[in-house]
N, C-alpha and C positions, 0 to 999 in steps of 0.2 A: 063391775069384771066387762072388758070391753069384747066387742063382737070377735076381734083374733084373737083370745081369750079363752074364748066359749069355745071357738069350733077344733083348735087345736088343744083343747083339753086331754089330759094324759096321752097325746103325743110326744116322744124326747125332742127333745131340741135339735139334736142333730141329724133326725130323720124328717121334722118340720123345715128344717132349713136346706136338706136336698128335694124337699116337696117344693118349697117355693122356688127353688133353682127352676128345676123341669115346670113347674106353671110359666115362670118368665121366659124360658129356651122352647117351649113349646107354640108361645102367644109370638113369639119370634118371624118376623119375615124372612131369615135367614138359618131357620129349622132345615136338617138336612135327614134324607132318609138313612143316616147313618144314627144321628138323632136318634130319631122314630127308635128304630131299633133297638138303640141303649136303653130309651126311658123303658119300652118293653121290659126288656131285662130287668130294670133295675123294679120297675112295680112286683114282676114274677119273684124276685128276691125273701120278700119278706110280705106279710099279712100288713104290717106296718107301715109300710110303703104304701102297698094301694088305699090304705086307707088316712094316712096323710096326705097323697096328692087327690084325694075325693073329697075332706073336708078343707083342706086350701084351696084348691080349683073354685069348690063351691063359695068362699067366702071371696074369693076374688070377683065371681059373676056377681054376687049381689053387690058388692061397690060399683062395678063398672054401670051394673044397674040404676044403682041410687045415684051416683053421677050422672047419669043420662036424664036421668028422670030429673035433676037439679037444671040442668042445663036448658033442659024444657020450658022451663019457669020464667 
């Protein structure tokens, strides 16, 4: 089982896809106040949304941290 599969274990695919889109959008330099408001509304719609975002954003942080460590070597 890959790290990505472990983090998303039990999260429905459609919710995981939406969460990944939010991770990407919020990491963009182009995120607007309206985007942030829509994100907060999406989070509040379902505990699954909050869980998926938490898991996938943590996974992305671990991945970027590992990539940064590798580039320093």
